[in-house]
C-alpha positions as CSV (number, residue, x, y, z in Angstrom):
1,X,0.0,0.0,0.0
2,X,1.4,3.4,-1.0
3,X,1.4,5.8,1.9
4,X,-0.9,8.8,1.7
5,X,0.7,12.1,0.9
6,X,2.1,13.7,4.0
7,X,2.1,17.3,4.9
8,X,5.3,17.1,6.9
9,X,7.7,16.3,4.2
10,X,8.0,19.9,3.0
11,X,9.1,21.1,6.4
12,X,11.5,18.2,7.1
13,X,14.6,20.3,7.3
14,X,13.0,22.9,9.6
15,X,11.7,20.1,11.9
16,X,15.1,18.5,12.1
17,X,16.7,21.7,13.1
18,X,14.0,22.5,15.7
19,X,14.0,19.1,17.4
20,X,17.8,19.0,17.8
21,X,17.9,22.3,19.6
22,X,19.2,21.5,23.1
23,X,16.5,23.7,24.6
24,X,13.6,22.1,22.8
25,X,10.7,20.5,24.5
26,X,11.7,17.2,23.0
27,X,15.2,17.4,24.6
28,X,14.3,18.9,27.9
29,X,10.8,17.4,28.7
30,X,9.9,14.5,26.5
31,X,13.1,12.6,26.1
32,X,14.0,12.2,29.9
33,X,10.4,11.2,30.7
34,X,10.2,8.7,27.8
35,X,13.5,7.0,28.9
36,X,12.2,6.8,32.4
37,X,8.9,5.2,31.4
38,X,10.1,2.8,28.6
39,X,13.5,2.1,30.2
40,X,14.9,0.8,26.9
41,X,17.6,-1.9,27.2
42,X,19.2,-4.8,25.5
43,X,16.7,-7.6,24.6
44,X,13.8,-5.1,24.3
45,X,12.0,-4.7,20.9
46,X,10.7,-1.2,20.3
47,X,8.9,0.4,17.3
48,X,8.9,4.2,16.9
49,X,5.8,5.0,14.8
50,X,5.7,8.4,13.0
51,X,9.4,8.7,14.0
52,X,10.2,11.8,12.1
53,X,13.9,12.1,11.7
54,X,14.6,9.3,14.2
55,X,15.5,11.5,17.3
56,X,13.8,9.1,19.8
57,X,14.6,6.0,17.8
58,X,18.3,6.7,18.2
59,X,18.0,7.3,21.9
60,X,16.2,3.9,22.3
61,X,18.9,2.1,20.3
62,X,21.7,3.8,22.2
63,X,20.3,2.1,25.4
64,X,20.6,-1.3,23.7
65,X,17.1,-1.9,22.4
66,X,16.4,-3.3,19.0
67,X,14.5,-0.5,17.1
68,X,12.2,-0.5,14.1
69,X,10.9,2.9,13.0
70,X,8.6,4.4,10.4
71,X,7.2,7.6,9.1
72,X,4.9,8.6,6.3
73,X,7.4,11.2,5.1
74,X,10.1,9.9,2.9
75,X,12.0,13.2,3.5
76,X,12.1,12.6,7.2
77,X,13.1,9.0,6.8
78,X,16.0,10.0,4.6
79,X,17.3,12.3,7.3
80,X,16.8,9.5,9.9
81,X,18.8,7.0,7.9
82,X,21.6,9.6,7.4
83,X,21.8,10.3,11.1
84,X,21.3,6.8,12.6
85,X,23.3,3.6,13.0
86,X,22.5,0.9,10.5
87,X,21.1,-1.3,13.2
88,X,17.8,0.8,13.2
89,X,15.4,-0.4,10.6
90,X,13.5,2.5,8.9
91,X,10.5,2.3,6.7
92,X,8.3,4.8,4.8
93,X,4.8,3.9,6.0
94,X,1.6,5.3,7.4
95,X,0.8,4.6,11.1
96,X,-2.4,2.7,10.3
97,X,-0.7,0.2,8.0
98,X,2.6,-1.5,9.0
99,X,3.0,-4.4,6.5
100,X,6.7,-4.8,7.5
101,X,5.6,-5.9,11.0
102,X,4.0,-9.2,10.1
103,X,4.6,-12.4,12.0
104,X,5.1,-13.3,15.7
105,X,8.9,-12.7,15.4
106,X,8.2,-9.0,14.6
107,X,6.1,-8.3,17.7
108,X,7.3,-5.6,20.0
109,X,7.6,-5.0,23.7
110,X,6.9,-1.3,23.3
111,X,5.3,0.9,20.6
112,X,5.9,4.6,20.8
113,X,3.7,7.4,19.2
114,X,5.5,10.6,20.2
115,X,3.8,13.9,19.3
116,X,2.3,12.1,16.3
117,X,-1.2,10.8,17.0
118,X,-2.7,14.3,17.0
119,X,-1.4,14.6,13.3
120,X,-2.8,11.2,12.2
121,X,-6.2,11.3,10.5
122,X,-7.0,7.6,11.1
123,X,-6.3,7.6,14.8
124,X,-8.4,4.5,15.6
125,X,-6.7,2.6,12.8
126,X,-3.3,3.6,14.1
127,X,-4.1,2.3,17.6
128,X,-5.5,-0.9,16.2
129,X,-2.3,-1.5,14.2
130,X,-0.2,-0.8,17.3
131,X,-2.2,-3.5,19.2
132,X,-1.7,-5.9,16.4
133,X,2.1,-5.8,16.4
134,X,2.5,-5.8,20.2
135,X,3.4,-8.9,22.2
136,X,0.9,-10.1,24.8
137,X,1.1,-7.6,27.6
138,X,3.1,-5.3,25.4
139,X,3.0,-1.6,26.0
140,X,2.1,1.5,24.0
141,X,3.3,5.0,25.0
142,X,1.6,8.0,23.5
143,X,2.7,11.6,24.0
144,X,0.3,14.4,22.8
145,X,0.0,18.1,23.0
146,X,-2.4,18.3,25.9
147,X,-5.9,18.3,24.2
148,X,-7.5,20.0,27.1
149,X,-5.3,23.1,27.0
150,X,-3.5,23.2,23.6
151,X,-6.2,23.4,20.9
152,X,-5.2,25.0,17.6
153,X,-7.2,28.3,17.0
154,X,-9.3,27.6,20.1
155,X,-7.0,28.2,23.1
156,X,-4.7,31.0,24.0
157,X,-3.0,32.8,26.9
158,X,-4.9,35.8,28.2
159,X,-4.4,38.4,31.0
160,X,-6.9,40.0,33.4
161,X,-5.5,42.7,35.5
162,X,-2.3,41.0,37.0
163,X,-3.4,37.4,36.5
164,X,-2.8,35.2,33.5
165,X,-5.2,32.4,32.5
166,X,-5.7,29.9,29.7
167,X,-8.7,30.6,27.5
168,X,-10.4,27.6,25.9
169,X,-13.0,28.3,23.2
170,X,-13.8,24.7,22.2
171,X,-13.0,21.3,23.4
172,X,-15.5,18.5,22.8
173,X,-15.8,18.8,19.0
174,X,-13.4,16.9,16.8
175,X,-11.6,19.4,14.6
176,X,-9.2,19.4,11.7
177,X,-6.7,22.3,11.3
178,X,-4.5,23.6,8.6
179,X,-1.4,24.8,10.4
180,X,0.7,27.6,8.9
181,X,4.4,26.6,9.3
182,X,5.7,29.9,7.7
183,X,3.7,32.7,9.4
184,X,6.2,35.3,8.4
185,X,6.2,34.4,4.7
186,X,4.1,36.9,2.6
187,X,4.5,35.1,-0.7
188,X,1.7,32.4,-1.1
189,X,4.0,30.4,-3.3
190,X,6.5,29.9,-0.4
191,X,3.9,29.1,2.2
192,X,4.1,25.6,3.9
193,X,1.3,24.0,5.9
194,X,0.8,20.9,8.0
195,X,-2.4,19.3,9.2
196,X,-3.3,18.6,12.8
197,X,-6.4,17.2,14.5
198,X,-8.0,18.0,17.8
199,X,-10.0,15.4,19.7
200,X,-11.2,15.3,23.3
201,X,-9.6,12.9,25.7
202,X,-12.6,10.6,25.6
203,X,-12.0,10.0,21.9
204,X,-8.5,8.6,22.6
205,X,-9.7,6.5,25.6
206,X,-12.5,5.0,23.6
207,X,-10.3,4.2,20.6
208,X,-7.7,2.6,22.9
209,X,-10.3,0.4,24.5
210,X,-11.7,-0.7,21.1
211,X,-8.2,-1.6,20.0
212,X,-7.8,-3.9,23.0
213,X,-5.6,-1.6,25.1
214,X,-6.0,-0.8,28.7
215,X,-4.6,2.5,30.1
216,X,-2.1,1.8,32.9
217,X,-0.5,5.3,33.2
218,X,-1.4,8.9,32.6
219,X,1.0,11.8,33.2
220,X,0.8,15.5,32.5
221,X,4.1,17.3,31.7
222,X,4.8,21.0,32.1
223,X,7.1,23.3,30.2
224,X,10.7,23.7,31.3
225,X,11.0,27.2,30.1
226,X,11.4,30.4,32.2
227,X,10.4,34.0,31.4
228,X,12.8,36.8,31.0
229,X,12.9,39.2,34.0
230,X,10.0,41.6,33.8
231,X,6.7,42.6,35.5
232,X,4.9,39.5,34.2
233,X,7.6,36.9,34.6
234,X,6.5,35.6,38.0
235,X,2.9,35.1,36.9
236,X,4.0,33.5,33.6
237,X,6.3,31.1,35.4
238,X,3.6,30.2,37.9
239,X,1.1,29.3,35.1
240,X,3.7,27.1,33.4
241,X,3.6,24.9,36.4
242,X,-0.2,24.8,36.5
243,X,-1.1,24.3,32.9
244,X,0.5,21.2,31.4
245,X,1.8,21.3,27.8
246,X,1.8,17.5,27.2
247,X,0.0,14.4,28.2
248,X,1.5,10.9,28.3
249,X,-0.7,7.9,28.1
250,X,0.7,4.4,28.6
251,X,-1.5,1.4,27.6
252,X,-1.1,-2.3,27.9
253,X,-2.4,-5.0,25.5
254,X,-5.3,-6.7,27.1
255,X,-4.8,-10.4,28.0
256,X,-6.3,-12.7,25.4
257,X,-7.2,-9.9,23.0
258,X,-7.1,-10.8,19.3
259,X,-6.8,-7.9,16.9
């Protein structure tokens, strides 16, 4: 099956530069928490689905795990292969169809979907495919932009007198967004867009259950950043500790479940 056209290939170079920044959320928040939860080691089989340029795949492999990874963007997979040891297997593939993972010998201990499920149109199909390729009692780790607080075009920071708050204009409705990745570009010919989806938490929980996956962990992660000195710095830093940026869901394959 030929993967559907991705909207991330055109911004592959930008994404690679952004994620490798030492001060990025991926480096400072997501990576240390992922390594704590998954605890990759020798003898463990991991698949990194929608792996981008292989940033997390490489970290898992460095800890000794056997890693398979895929992304729908051939541009990102090209970068991943150039930056990774040959031991990591990379494939161009959509998350809801993993034909290279057939057979019991290809089943994994952990599947990872890191900052990806919110950009996948067939979310239930992707979760069902994860369950299919997991060993009995295998685990799935999902990291999302927190859907209760980070909703494209429907959430924002606001101020009232000296207090900052998070404004939410919509939450329960499923939404599809076209995201402008070049907001400073005036020439329409040079504009680049990606696509993202908002879904309420119950949509993810229901899809996980239908896929035969039971939630065993839920964590909410805050930003590591600090405001520059100024009259609003204290309040901005206070709210960063109160409003989480990311949510992590860990699910286990149900005993006896057949996908």
